[in-house]
N, CA and C atoms of all chains as a GROMACS GRO file, in nm:
protein
  606
    1MET      N    1   1.244   3.331  -1.782
    1MET     CA    2   1.357   3.306  -1.871
    1MET      C    3   1.360   3.158  -1.910
    2THR      N    4   1.343   3.068  -1.810
    2THR     CA    5   1.342   2.925  -1.842
    2THR      C    6   1.225   2.892  -1.934
    3ASP      N    7   1.110   2.962  -1.913
    3ASP     CA    8   0.993   2.936  -1.996
    3ASP      C    9   1.024   2.960  -2.143
    4ILE      N   10   1.098   3.069  -2.168
    4ILE     CA   11   1.130   3.101  -2.309
    4ILE      C   12   1.222   2.994  -2.366
    5LEU      N   13   1.318   2.947  -2.285
    5LEU     CA   14   1.410   2.841  -2.333
    5LEU      C   15   1.332   2.713  -2.365
    6ILE      N   16   1.239   2.676  -2.272
    6ILE     CA   17   1.156   2.556  -2.296
    6ILE      C   18   1.075   2.574  -2.424
    7SER      N   19   1.017   2.693  -2.442
    7SER     CA   20   0.937   2.718  -2.562
    7SER      C   21   1.019   2.703  -2.688
    8ILE      N   22   1.142   2.756  -2.684
    8ILE     CA   23   1.228   2.746  -2.802
    8ILE      C   24   1.259   2.599  -2.833
    9PHE      N   25   1.289   2.521  -2.728
    9PHE     CA   26   1.319   2.378  -2.752
    9PHE      C   27   1.198   2.306  -2.809
   10LEU      N   28   1.078   2.334  -2.753
   10LEU     CA   29   0.958   2.265  -2.802
   10LEU      C   30   0.929   2.303  -2.946
   11LEU      N   31   0.939   2.433  -2.978
   11LEU     CA   32   0.907   2.477  -3.114
   11LEU      C   33   1.007   2.421  -3.214
   12LEU      N   34   1.137   2.422  -3.178
   12LEU     CA   35   1.238   2.366  -3.268
   12LEU      C   36   1.215   2.216  -3.290
   13GLY      N   37   1.182   2.145  -3.182
   13GLY     CA   38   1.156   2.002  -3.194
   13GLY      C   39   1.038   1.973  -3.284
   14GLY      N   40   0.929   2.048  -3.266
   14GLY     CA   41   0.812   2.030  -3.352
   14GLY      C   42   0.845   2.061  -3.496
   15PHE      N   43   0.925   2.167  -3.518
   15PHE     CA   44   0.964   2.205  -3.654
   15PHE      C   45   1.043   2.093  -3.721
   16PHE      N   46   1.140   2.035  -3.647
   16PHE     CA   47   1.221   1.929  -3.709
   16PHE      C   48   1.140   1.803  -3.732
   17ALA      N   49   1.044   1.773  -3.642
   17ALA     CA   50   0.957   1.657  -3.665
   17ALA      C   51   0.875   1.677  -3.792
   18LEU      N   52   0.828   1.802  -3.811
   18LEU     CA   53   0.750   1.832  -3.931
   18LEU      C   54   0.834   1.818  -4.057
   19ILE      N   55   0.958   1.870  -4.050
   19ILE     CA   56   1.050   1.859  -4.165
   19ILE      C   57   1.074   1.712  -4.200
   20ALA      N   58   1.093   1.628  -4.095
   20ALA     CA   59   1.118   1.485  -4.118
   20ALA      C   60   0.998   1.421  -4.186
   21ALA      N   61   0.876   1.457  -4.140
   21ALA     CA   62   0.757   1.395  -4.198
   21ALA      C   63   0.739   1.439  -4.343
   22ILE      N   64   0.765   1.568  -4.372
   22ILE     CA   65   0.754   1.614  -4.511
   22ILE      C   66   0.857   1.542  -4.598
   23GLY      N   67   0.978   1.520  -4.542
   23GLY     CA   68   1.079   1.447  -4.617
   23GLY      C   69   1.035   1.304  -4.645
   24VAL      N   70   0.975   1.238  -4.544
   24VAL     CA   71   0.928   1.100  -4.566
   24VAL      C   72   0.821   1.096  -4.673
   25LEU      N   73   0.738   1.201  -4.679
   25LEU     CA   74   0.631   1.198  -4.780
   25LEU      C   75   0.684   1.234  -4.919
   26ARG      N   76   0.777   1.331  -4.930
   26ARG     CA   77   0.805   1.390  -5.060
   26ARG      C   78   0.930   1.335  -5.130
   27LEU      N   79   1.025   1.276  -5.057
   27LEU     CA   80   1.150   1.235  -5.122
   27LEU      C   81   1.127   1.114  -5.212
   28PRO      N   82   1.212   1.094  -5.314
   28PRO     CA   83   1.176   1.001  -5.421
   28PRO      C   84   1.189   0.852  -5.390
   29ASP      N   85   1.291   0.805  -5.315
   29ASP     CA   86   1.298   0.659  -5.295
   29ASP      C   87   1.330   0.624  -5.149
   30VAL      N   88   1.339   0.493  -5.123
   30VAL     CA   89   1.343   0.445  -4.983
   30VAL      C   90   1.464   0.501  -4.909
   31LEU      N   91   1.580   0.501  -4.974
   31LEU     CA   92   1.702   0.540  -4.901
   31LEU      C   93   1.697   0.687  -4.862
   32THR      N   94   1.647   0.775  -4.952
   32THR     CA   95   1.639   0.917  -4.916
   32THR      C   96   1.531   0.941  -4.812
   33ARG      N   97   1.422   0.865  -4.818
   33ARG     CA   98   1.319   0.878  -4.713
   33ARG      C   99   1.374   0.839  -4.578
   34MET      N  100   1.457   0.734  -4.576
   34MET     CA  101   1.516   0.689  -4.451
   34MET      C  102   1.609   0.795  -4.396
   35HIS      N  103   1.680   0.862  -4.487
   35HIS     CA  104   1.771   0.970  -4.446
   35HIS      C  105   1.693   1.080  -4.374
   36ALA      N  106   1.572   1.113  -4.425
   36ALA     CA  107   1.492   1.216  -4.357
   36ALA      C  108   1.443   1.166  -4.222
   37SER      N  109   1.388   1.044  -4.218
   37SER     CA  110   1.320   1.001  -4.095
   37SER      C  111   1.419   0.976  -3.982
   38THR      N  112   1.537   0.917  -4.010
   38THR     CA  113   1.626   0.886  -3.898
   38THR      C  114   1.688   1.012  -3.841
   39LYS      N  115   1.748   1.096  -3.925
   39LYS     CA  116   1.824   1.209  -3.869
   39LYS      C  117   1.733   1.318  -3.816
   40ALA      N  118   1.643   1.370  -3.902
   40ALA     CA  119   1.561   1.483  -3.858
   40ALA      C  120   1.460   1.440  -3.751
   41GLY      N  121   1.406   1.317  -3.763
   41GLY     CA  122   1.309   1.271  -3.664
   41GLY      C  123   1.370   1.256  -3.526
   42VAL      N  124   1.488   1.195  -3.518
   42VAL     CA  125   1.554   1.178  -3.389
   42VAL      C  126   1.594   1.313  -3.330
   43LEU      N  127   1.639   1.406  -3.416
   43LEU     CA  128   1.674   1.540  -3.366
   43LEU      C  129   1.551   1.609  -3.308
   44GLY      N  130   1.436   1.599  -3.379
   44GLY     CA  131   1.314   1.665  -3.332
   44GLY      C  132   1.270   1.613  -3.198
   45SER      N  133   1.262   1.478  -3.182
   45SER     CA  134   1.213   1.428  -3.054
   45SER      C  135   1.316   1.449  -2.944
   46SER      N  136   1.447   1.450  -2.978
   46SER     CA  137   1.547   1.479  -2.875
   46SER      C  138   1.531   1.621  -2.823
   47LEU      N  139   1.507   1.717  -2.912
   47LEU     CA  140   1.490   1.856  -2.868
   47LEU      C  141   1.368   1.868  -2.778
   48ILE      N  142   1.257   1.802  -2.816
   48ILE     CA  143   1.137   1.809  -2.733
   48ILE      C  144   1.163   1.748  -2.596
   49LEU      N  145   1.237   1.636  -2.592
   49LEU     CA  146   1.264   1.572  -2.462
   49LEU      C  147   1.356   1.658  -2.376
   50ILE      N  148   1.452   1.730  -2.438
   50ILE     CA  149   1.534   1.823  -2.359
   50ILE      C  150   1.445   1.933  -2.299
   51GLY      N  151   1.345   1.977  -2.379
   51GLY     CA  152   1.249   2.074  -2.325
   51GLY      C  153   1.175   2.020  -2.204
   52VAL      N  154   1.135   1.891  -2.208
   52VAL     CA  155   1.067   1.828  -2.094
   52VAL      C  156   1.158   1.828  -1.971
   53ALA      N  157   1.287   1.793  -1.992
   53ALA     CA  158   1.380   1.788  -1.878
   53ALA      C  159   1.397   1.927  -1.816
   54LEU      N  160   1.399   2.031  -1.901
   54LEU     CA  161   1.411   2.167  -1.846
   54LEU      C  162   1.284   2.209  -1.774
   55TYR      N  163   1.168   2.160  -1.820
   55TYR     CA  164   1.041   2.202  -1.761
   55TYR      C  165   1.017   2.136  -1.626
   56LEU      N  166   1.041   2.003  -1.616
   56LEU     CA  167   1.009   1.933  -1.491
   56LEU      C  168   1.119   1.949  -1.386
   57GLN      N  169   1.246   1.958  -1.431
   57GLN     CA  170   1.360   1.987  -1.342
   57GLN      C  171   1.369   1.896  -1.220
   58GLN      N  172   1.364   1.763  -1.246
   58GLN     CA  173   1.392   1.667  -1.140
   58GLN      C  174   1.502   1.574  -1.191
   59THR      N  175   1.578   1.518  -1.096
   59THR     CA  176   1.694   1.439  -1.139
   59THR      C  177   1.651   1.313  -1.212
   60GLU      N  178   1.547   1.246  -1.160
   60GLU     CA  179   1.509   1.118  -1.224
   60GLU      C  180   1.450   1.143  -1.363
   61ILE      N  181   1.382   1.256  -1.381
   61ILE     CA  182   1.332   1.289  -1.515
   61ILE      C  183   1.447   1.313  -1.611
   62SER      N  184   1.549   1.385  -1.564
   62SER     CA  185   1.662   1.414  -1.652
   62SER      C  186   1.735   1.286  -1.691
   63VAL      N  187   1.749   1.195  -1.594
   63VAL     CA  188   1.815   1.067  -1.624
   63VAL      C  189   1.736   0.990  -1.728
   64ARG      N  190   1.603   0.992  -1.713
   64ARG     CA  191   1.519   0.920  -1.808
   64ARG      C  192   1.531   0.981  -1.949
   65VAL      N  193   1.531   1.115  -1.952
   65VAL     CA  194   1.543   1.183  -2.082
   65VAL      C  195   1.675   1.150  -2.149
   66ILE      N  196   1.784   1.150  -2.070
   66ILE     CA  197   1.915   1.116  -2.128
   66ILE      C  198   1.914   0.972  -2.177
   67ALA      N  199   1.848   0.881  -2.100
   67ALA     CA  200   1.842   0.741  -2.143
   67ALA      C  201   1.765   0.729  -2.275
   68ILE      N  202   1.652   0.800  -2.287
   68ILE     CA  203   1.573   0.789  -2.411
   68ILE      C  204   1.653   0.842  -2.529
   69ILE      N  205   1.720   0.959  -2.511
   69ILE     CA  206   1.793   1.018  -2.623
   69ILE      C  207   1.910   0.928  -2.665
   70LEU      N  208   1.983   0.874  -2.566
   70LEU     CA  209   2.094   0.785  -2.598
   70LEU      C  210   2.044   0.661  -2.672
   71PHE      N  211   1.930   0.608  -2.624
   71PHE     CA  212   1.878   0.487  -2.686
   71PHE      C  213   1.835   0.514  -2.830
   72LEU      N  214   1.768   0.629  -2.852
   72LEU     CA  215   1.726   0.664  -2.988
   72LEU      C  216   1.847   0.678  -3.079
   73MET      N  217   1.951   0.748  -3.030
   73MET     CA  218   2.068   0.771  -3.115
   73MET      C  219   2.146   0.643  -3.137
   74LEU      N  220   2.133   0.546  -3.044
   74LEU     CA  221   2.202   0.418  -3.060
   74LEU      C  222   2.127   0.327  -3.158
   75THR      N  223   1.994   0.326  -3.151
   75THR     CA  224   1.918   0.226  -3.226
   75THR      C  225   1.874   0.272  -3.364
   76SER      N  226   1.852   0.400  -3.386
   76SER     CA  227   1.797   0.439  -3.516
   76SER      C  228   1.896   0.415  -3.632
   77PRO      N  229   2.029   0.432  -3.615
   77PRO     CA  230   2.118   0.393  -3.725
   77PRO      C  231   2.115   0.244  -3.753
   78ILE      N  232   2.100   0.162  -3.647
   78ILE     CA  233   2.097   0.017  -3.667
   78ILE      C  234   1.972  -0.022  -3.746
   79GLY      N  235   1.858   0.034  -3.705
   79GLY     CA  236   1.733   0.005  -3.776
   79GLY      C  237   1.739   0.051  -3.920
   80ALA      N  238   1.793   0.172  -3.941
   80ALA     CA  239   1.802   0.224  -4.078
   80ALA      C  240   1.894   0.139  -4.162
   81HIS      N  241   2.004   0.092  -4.104
   81HIS     CA  242   2.096   0.004  -4.177
   81HIS      C  243   2.026  -0.124  -4.220
   82MET      N  244   1.945  -0.181  -4.129
   82MET     CA  245   1.879  -0.308  -4.164
   82MET      C  246   1.775  -0.287  -4.272
   83ILE      N  247   1.695  -0.178  -4.260
   83ILE     CA  248   1.594  -0.153  -4.364
   83ILE      C  249   1.663  -0.126  -4.498
   84GLY      N  250   1.773  -0.049  -4.493
   84GLY     CA  251   1.842  -0.017  -4.617
   84GLY      C  252   1.897  -0.140  -4.685
   85ARG      N  253   1.955  -0.231  -4.606
   85ARG     CA  254   2.010  -0.353  -4.664
   85ARG      C  255   1.898  -0.438  -4.724
   86ALA      N  256   1.784  -0.444  -4.652
   86ALA     CA  257   1.672  -0.522  -4.705
   86ALA      C  258   1.622  -0.463  -4.835
   87SER      N  259   1.615  -0.330  -4.845
   87SER     CA  260   1.559  -0.270  -4.966
   87SER      C  261   1.659  -0.277  -5.082
   88VAL      N  262   1.789  -0.272  -5.051
   88VAL     CA  263   1.886  -0.285  -5.161
   88VAL      C  264   1.883  -0.425  -5.219
   89ARG      N  265   1.866  -0.526  -5.132
   89ARG     CA  266   1.865  -0.665  -5.181
   89ARG      C  267   1.732  -0.707  -5.242
   90ASP      N  268   1.629  -0.624  -5.222
   90ASP     CA  269   1.497  -0.659  -5.274
   90ASP      C  270   1.500  -0.645  -5.427
   91PRO      N  271   1.469  -0.751  -5.503
   91PRO     CA  272   1.476  -0.740  -5.648
   91PRO      C  273   1.375  -0.641  -5.707
   92LYS      N  274   1.266  -0.614  -5.633
   92LYS     CA  275   1.166  -0.522  -5.687
   92LYS      C  276   1.218  -0.379  -5.691
   93THR      N  277   1.291  -0.338  -5.588
   93THR     CA  278   1.336  -0.199  -5.584
   93THR      C  279   1.476  -0.181  -5.639
   94LYS      N  280   1.538  -0.290  -5.686
   94LYS     CA  281   1.677  -0.279  -5.728
   94LYS      C  282   1.691  -0.186  -5.848
   95GLY      N  283   1.589  -0.180  -5.934
   95GLY     CA  284   1.598  -0.094  -6.050
   95GLY      C  285   1.602   0.054  -6.015
   96SER      N  286   1.531   0.094  -5.907
   96SER     CA  287   1.523   0.236  -5.875
   96SER      C  288   1.648   0.286  -5.806
   97ILE      N  289   1.725   0.196  -5.742
   97ILE     CA  290   1.851   0.239  -5.680
   97ILE      C  291   1.965   0.169  -5.751
   98ASP      N  292   1.980   0.201  -5.880
   98ASP     CA  293   2.066   0.125  -5.968
   98ASP      C  294   2.213   0.149  -5.942
   99ASP      N  295   2.248   0.264  -5.881
   99ASP     CA  296   2.389   0.296  -5.860
   99ASP      C  297   2.457   0.192  -5.772
  100LEU      N  298   2.379   0.131  -5.684
  100LEU     CA  299   2.439   0.039  -5.589
  100LEU      C  300   2.441  -0.104  -5.640
  101ALA      N  301   2.375  -0.129  -5.753
  101ALA     CA  302   2.373  -0.266  -5.804
  101ALA      C  303   2.511  -0.305  -5.857
  102ASP      N  304   2.546  -0.430  -5.838
  102ASP     CA  305   2.680  -0.474  -5.878
  102ASP      C  306   2.693  -0.477  -6.031
  103MET      N  307   0.313   4.031  -2.385
  103MET     CA  308   0.284   3.889  -2.360
  103MET      C  309   0.378   3.836  -2.251
  104THR      N  310   0.321   3.770  -2.150
  104THR     CA  311   0.407   3.714  -2.045
  104THR      C  312   0.475   3.586  -2.096
  105THR      N  313   0.579   3.545  -2.024
  105THR     CA  314   0.649   3.423  -2.067
  105THR      C  315   0.561   3.300  -2.049
  106GLN      N  316   0.472   3.307  -1.947
  106GLN     CA  317   0.380   3.193  -1.925
  106GLN      C  318   0.288   3.174  -2.045
  107ALA      N  319   0.234   3.286  -2.095
  107ALA     CA  320   0.145   3.277  -2.211
  107ALA      C  321   0.221   3.228  -2.333
  108PHE      N  322   0.346   3.272  -2.347
  108PHE     CA  323   0.426   3.227  -2.462
  108PHE      C  324   0.453   3.076  -2.454
  109LEU      N  325   0.475   3.027  -2.330
  109LEU     CA  326   0.496   2.883  -2.314
  109LEU      C  327   0.371   2.804  -2.353
  110GLU      N  328   0.253   2.855  -2.308
  110GLU     CA  329   0.127   2.787  -2.345
  110GLU      C  330   0.110   2.784  -2.497
  111LEU      N  331   0.138   2.900  -2.558
  111LEU     CA  332   0.123   2.909  -2.704
  111LEU      C  333   0.217   2.812  -2.775
  112SER      N  334   0.342   2.804  -2.726
  112SER     CA  335   0.437   2.718  -2.797
  112SER      C  336   0.407   2.571  -2.771
  113ILE      N  337   0.349   2.539  -2.652
  113ILE     CA  338   0.305   2.400  -2.630
  113ILE      C  339   0.198   2.362  -2.730
  114ASN      N  340   0.099   2.453  -2.749
  114ASN     CA  341  -0.007   2.423  -2.845
  114ASN      C  342   0.049   2.413  -2.987
  115ALA      N  343   0.138   2.505  -3.022
  115ALA     CA  344   0.193   2.504  -3.158
  115ALA      C  345   0.273   2.377  -3.184
  116SER      N  346   0.354   2.333  -3.085
  116SER     CA  347   0.433   2.214  -3.111
  116SER      C  348   0.346   2.089  -3.110
  117PHE      N  349   0.235   2.092  -3.032
  117PHE     CA  350   0.138   1.981  -3.042
  117PHE      C  351   0.085   1.971  -3.185
  118VAL      N  352   0.047   2.086  -3.241
  118VAL     CA  353  -0.008   2.084  -3.377
  118VAL      C  354   0.096   2.033  -3.476
  119MET      N  355   0.222   2.082  -3.464
  119MET     CA  356   0.325   2.040  -3.560
  119MET      C  357   0.352   1.890  -3.551
  120VAL      N  358   0.360   1.839  -3.426
  120VAL     CA  359   0.391   1.696  -3.410
  120VAL      C  360   0.276   1.611  -3.461
  121MET      N  361   0.152   1.656  -3.436
  121MET     CA  362   0.038   1.578  -3.484
  121MET      C  363   0.029   1.580  -3.635
  122VAL      N  364   0.058   1.696  -3.698
  122VAL     CA  365   0.058   1.702  -3.844
  122VAL      C  366   0.165   1.609  -3.901
  123SER      N  367   0.282   1.603  -3.836
  123SER     CA  368   0.386   1.515  -3.889
  123SER      C  369   0.348   1.369  -3.871
  124LEU      N  370   0.273   1.338  -3.763
  124LEU     CA  371   0.222   1.201  -3.746
  124LEU      C  372   0.126   1.165  -3.859
  125ALA      N  373   0.038   1.260  -3.894
  125ALA     CA  374  -0.059   1.234  -4.001
  125ALA      C  375   0.011   1.217  -4.135
  126VAL      N  376   0.114   1.300  -4.161
  126VAL     CA  377   0.185   1.292  -4.288
  126VAL      C  378   0.260   1.159  -4.299
  127ALA      N  379   0.321   1.115  -4.188
  127ALA     CA  380   0.388   0.986  -4.188
  127ALA      C  381   0.288   0.873  -4.211
  128PHE      N  382   0.165   0.892  -4.159
  128PHE     CA  383   0.064   0.788  -4.181
  128PHE      C  384   0.023   0.782  -4.328
  129VAL      N  385   0.023   0.897  -4.395
  129VAL     CA  386  -0.007   0.896  -4.539
  129VAL      C  387   0.097   0.812  -4.613
  130ARG      N  388   0.228   0.829  -4.576
  130ARG     CA  389   0.331   0.747  -4.640
  130ARG      C  390   0.312   0.599  -4.606
  131LEU      N  391   0.268   0.571  -4.483
  131LEU     CA  392   0.241   0.431  -4.445
  131LEU      C  393   0.131   0.372  -4.532
  132ALA      N  394   0.030   0.454  -4.566
  132ALA     CA  395  -0.081   0.402  -4.644
  132ALA      C  396  -0.044   0.385  -4.790
  133ILE      N  397   0.027   0.483  -4.851
  133ILE     CA  398   0.050   0.476  -4.995
  133ILE      C  399   0.183   0.410  -5.031
  134GLY      N  400   0.277   0.398  -4.933
  134GLY     CA  401   0.413   0.354  -4.964
  134GLY      C  402   0.418   0.234  -5.055
  135PRO      N  403   0.486   0.243  -5.170
  135PRO     CA  404   0.475   0.134  -5.267
  135PRO      C  405   0.536   0.002  -5.220
  136THR      N  406   0.651   0.005  -5.151
  136THR     CA  407   0.712  -0.122  -5.111
  136THR      C  408   0.700  -0.141  -4.961
  137LEU      N  409   0.739  -0.261  -4.916
  137LEU     CA  410   0.734  -0.290  -4.772
  137LEU      C  411   0.834  -0.204  -4.696
  138ALA      N  412   0.951  -0.178  -4.757
  138ALA     CA  413   1.054  -0.099  -4.689
  138ALA      C  414   1.004   0.044  -4.662
  139ASP      N  415   0.927   0.100  -4.757
  139ASP     CA  416   0.868   0.233  -4.734
  139ASP      C  417   0.778   0.232  -4.612
  140ARG      N  418   0.699   0.126  -4.600
  140ARG     CA  419   0.605   0.120  -4.487
  140ARG      C  420   0.680   0.105  -4.355
  141VAL      N  421   0.790   0.026  -4.358
  141VAL     CA  422   0.867   0.011  -4.234
  141VAL      C  423   0.930   0.144  -4.194
  142VAL      N  424   0.980   0.219  -4.294
  142VAL     CA  425   1.037   0.351  -4.264
  142VAL      C  426   0.931   0.443  -4.206
  143ALA      N  427   0.809   0.439  -4.262
  143ALA     CA  428   0.702   0.525  -4.212
  143ALA      C  429   0.663   0.486  -4.069
  144LEU      N  430   0.661   0.355  -4.041
  144LEU     CA  431   0.628   0.310  -3.904
  144LEU      C  432   0.734   0.356  -3.804
  145ASP      N  433   0.861   0.346  -3.845
  145ASP     CA  434   0.971   0.391  -3.759
  145ASP      C  435   0.956   0.540  -3.729
  146MET      N  436   0.927   0.616  -3.834
  146MET     CA  437   0.906   0.761  -3.820
  146MET      C  438   0.790   0.791  -3.725
  147MET      N  439   0.681   0.710  -3.738
  147MET     CA  440   0.565   0.732  -3.649
  147MET      C  441   0.600   0.702  -3.504
  148THR      N  442   0.682   0.598  -3.481
  148THR     CA  443   0.721   0.567  -3.343
  148THR      C  444   0.800   0.682  -3.281
  149VAL      N  445   0.896   0.735  -3.358
  149VAL     CA  446   0.977   0.846  -3.307
  149VAL      C  447   0.888   0.969  -3.282
  150THR      N  448   0.790   0.990  -3.371
  150THR     CA  449   0.700   1.104  -3.353
  150THR      C  450   0.611   1.087  -3.231
  151ILE      N  451   0.569   0.962  -3.203
  151ILE     CA  452   0.485   0.941  -3.085
  151ILE      C  453   0.565   0.964  -2.957
  152ILE      N  454   0.697   0.935  -2.961
  152ILE     CA  455   0.782   0.969  -2.846
  152ILE      C  456   0.781   1.120  -2.824
  153ALA      N  457   0.787   1.195  -2.934
  153ALA     CA  458   0.780   1.341  -2.922
  153ALA      C  459   0.644   1.386  -2.868
  154VAL      N  460   0.535   1.318  -2.910
  154VAL     CA  461   0.402   1.349  -2.858
  154VAL      C  462   0.398   1.329  -2.707
  155CYS      N  463   0.460   1.217  -2.660
  155CYS     CA  464   0.465   1.192  -2.516
  155CYS      C  465   0.539   1.304  -2.445
  156GLY      N  466   0.646   1.354  -2.506
  156GLY     CA  467   0.720   1.464  -2.443
  156GLY      C  468   0.637   1.590  -2.431
  157VAL      N  469   0.569   1.626  -2.539
  157VAL     CA  470   0.487   1.748  -2.536
  157VAL      C  471   0.372   1.731  -2.437
  158ALA      N  472   0.313   1.612  -2.432
  158ALA     CA  473   0.204   1.588  -2.336
  158ALA      C  474   0.255   1.594  -2.193
  159ALA      N  475   0.381   1.549  -2.169
  159ALA     CA  476   0.437   1.558  -2.035
  159ALA      C  477   0.455   1.704  -1.993
  160VAL      N  478   0.492   1.791  -2.088
  160VAL     CA  479   0.502   1.933  -2.054
  160VAL      C  480   0.364   1.993  -2.032
  161ALA      N  481   0.267   1.954  -2.117
  161ALA     CA  482   0.134   2.016  -2.110
  161ALA      C  483   0.061   1.978  -1.982
  162THR      N  484   0.080   1.853  -1.934
  162THR     CA  485   0.003   1.809  -1.818
  162THR      C  486   0.086   1.794  -1.692
  163SER      N  487   0.220   1.809  -1.700
  163SER     CA  488   0.313   1.788  -1.588
  163SER      C  489   0.306   1.648  -1.530
  164VAL      N  490   0.267   1.550  -1.611
  164VAL     CA  491   0.265   1.411  -1.565
  164VAL      C  492   0.397   1.347  -1.605
  165ALA      N  493   0.481   1.312  -1.506
  165ALA     CA  494   0.614   1.260  -1.536
  165ALA      C  495   0.609   1.117  -1.588
  166ALA      N  496   0.499   1.045  -1.560
  166ALA     CA  497   0.491   0.905  -1.600
  166ALA      C  498   0.488   0.889  -1.752
  167LEU      N  499   0.454   0.998  -1.824
  167LEU     CA  500   0.452   0.988  -1.970
  167LEU      C  501   0.591   0.962  -2.026
  168LEU      N  502   0.694   0.999  -1.951
  168LEU     CA  503   0.830   0.971  -1.999
  168LEU      C  504   0.862   0.823  -1.996
  169ASP      N  505   0.803   0.750  -1.899
  169ASP     CA  506   0.818   0.604  -1.899
  169ASP      C  507   0.756   0.544  -2.024
  170VAL      N  508   0.639   0.599  -2.062
  170VAL     CA  509   0.575   0.553  -2.185
  170VAL      C  510   0.668   0.575  -2.303
  171ALA      N  511   0.733   0.691  -2.307
  171ALA     CA  512   0.824   0.721  -2.418
  171ALA      C  513   0.942   0.625  -2.420
  172LEU      N  514   0.994   0.593  -2.302
  172LEU     CA  515   1.110   0.501  -2.295
  172LEU      C  516   1.073   0.362  -2.346
  173VAL      N  517   0.958   0.311  -2.300
  173VAL     CA  518   0.914   0.178  -2.344
  173VAL      C  519   0.885   0.178  -2.493
  174LEU      N  520   0.828   0.289  -2.541
  174LEU     CA  521   0.798   0.299  -2.684
  174LEU      C  522   0.925   0.297  -2.768
  175ALA      N  523   1.032   0.361  -2.717
  175ALA     CA  524   1.158   0.359  -2.790
  175ALA      C  525   1.212   0.217  -2.800
  176LEU      N  526   1.204   0.141  -2.687
  176LEU     CA  527   1.251   0.003  -2.688
  176LEU      C  528   1.170  -0.083  -2.785
  177VAL      N  529   1.036  -0.076  -2.774
  177VAL     CA  530   0.950  -0.163  -2.854
  177VAL      C  531   0.958  -0.125  -3.002
  178GLY      N  532   0.970   0.007  -3.030
  178GLY     CA  533   0.976   0.050  -3.169
  178GLY      C  534   1.101  -0.001  -3.238
  179PHE      N  535   1.213  -0.006  -3.165
  179PHE     CA  536   1.335  -0.060  -3.226
  179PHE      C  537   1.318  -0.208  -3.258
  180LEU      N  538   1.258  -0.282  -3.165
  180LEU     CA  539   1.237  -0.425  -3.190
  180LEU      C  540   1.148  -0.447  -3.311
  181ALA      N  541   1.040  -0.365  -3.323
  181ALA     CA  542   0.949  -0.379  -3.436
  181ALA      C  543   1.021  -0.351  -3.567
  182THR      N  544   1.104  -0.246  -3.569
  182THR     CA  545   1.176  -0.212  -3.692
  182THR      C  546   1.270  -0.325  -3.733
  183VAL      N  547   1.345  -0.378  -3.634
  183VAL     CA  548   1.441  -0.484  -3.666
  183VAL      C  549   1.368  -0.609  -3.716
  184ALA      N  550   1.256  -0.644  -3.650
  184ALA     CA  551   1.183  -0.764  -3.691
  184ALA      C  552   1.127  -0.749  -3.831
  185LEU      N  553   1.070  -0.632  -3.862
  185LEU     CA  554   1.014  -0.613  -3.996
  185LEU      C  555   1.122  -0.611  -4.103
  186ALA      N  556   1.240  -0.552  -4.069
  186ALA     CA  557   1.349  -0.549  -4.168
  186ALA      C  558   1.400  -0.690  -4.196
  187ARG      N  559   1.415  -0.772  -4.089
  187ARG     CA  560   1.457  -0.910  -4.111
  187ARG      C  561   1.356  -0.985  -4.196
  188PHE      N  562   1.227  -0.960  -4.168
  188PHE     CA  563   1.122  -1.026  -4.246
  188PHE      C  564   1.131  -0.988  -4.392
  189ALA      N  565   1.151  -0.856  -4.420
  189ALA     CA  566   1.159  -0.812  -4.559
  189ALA      C  567   1.279  -0.871  -4.629
  190GLU      N  568   1.389  -0.890  -4.555
  190GLU     CA  569   1.510  -0.943  -4.616
  190GLU      C  570   1.496  -1.092  -4.646
  191ARG      N  571   1.430  -1.162  -4.556
  191ARG     CA  572   1.420  -1.308  -4.572
  191ARG      C  573   1.312  -1.350  -4.671
  192ARG      N  574   1.221  -1.256  -4.704
  192ARG     CA  575   1.104  -1.294  -4.782
  192ARG      C  576   1.144  -1.350  -4.918
  193ASP      N  577   1.241  -1.284  -4.984
  193ASP     CA  578   1.280  -1.327  -5.118
  193ASP      C  579   1.347  -1.464  -5.114
  194GLU      N  580   1.435  -1.482  -5.011
  194GLU     CA  581   1.501  -1.613  -5.002
  194GLU      C  582   1.399  -1.724  -4.986
  195ARG      N  583   1.297  -1.695  -4.902
  195ARG     CA  584   1.197  -1.798  -4.881
  195ARG      C  585   1.118  -1.824  -5.009
  196ARG      N  586   1.093  -1.717  -5.086
  196ARG     CA  587   1.023  -1.734  -5.213
  196ARG      C  588   1.103  -1.823  -5.308
  197LYS      N  589   1.236  -1.797  -5.313
  197LYS     CA  590   1.322  -1.876  -5.402
  197LYS      C  591   1.321  -2.023  -5.360
  198GLU      N  592   1.332  -2.046  -5.228
  198GLU     CA  593   1.330  -2.183  -5.179
  198GLU      C  594   1.200  -2.252  -5.214
  199ALA      N  595   1.089  -2.180  -5.205
  199ALA     CA  596   0.959  -2.238  -5.236
  199ALA      C  597   0.951  -2.275  -5.384
  200LYS      N  598   1.016  -2.192  -5.469
  200LYS     CA  599   1.015  -2.223  -5.611
  200LYS      C  600   1.096  -2.350  -5.640
  201ASN      N  601   1.211  -2.365  -5.573
  201ASN     CA  602   1.298  -2.479  -5.599
  201ASN      C  603   1.235  -2.610  -5.555
  202ASP      N  604   1.153  -2.605  -5.453
  202ASP     CA  605   1.097  -2.730  -5.400
  202ASP      C  606   1.001  -2.798  -5.496
   0.00000   0.00000   0.00000
């Protein structure tokens, strides 16, 4: 029973990682690409790490997994915010994201 | 099909999916027109490599791979922040160089 749960977590995580990568490749500009990579990418690797915690079933592994997931969810919005601000202020890309220009 | 065989199959399938997403993110890193695109692709690759470490930890039962994932999460955030600051400061520095 646990094996099936682990399999579901691993497959869902791989699926979301794939969706994030396709979004990074196919979406039209920097801000939409960032939207794909931060949200779907973090969800995919979090699901895979929950699968690892269920598979190994030790306390220190679970603590480590929770630390990694918390850290990813804490830092990826900060990183995305900084990249987004840099790309909005960049004069080269300002034409493609014109809605935000003053 | 036993549950053990299903677990093996799904480990292999998720390995393939994660590796394909790593390759696709690398394509964006190679072609990305601006620096911000490349930074986004690098960030995506770091998060995907954390997922690779997770799948490898399940496949081999080596718990030390999770330490690798933790350190990678820390270093990847620092790299993203440093590159974003660099991209933001580049124009200001260019303007200053012109004024001098």
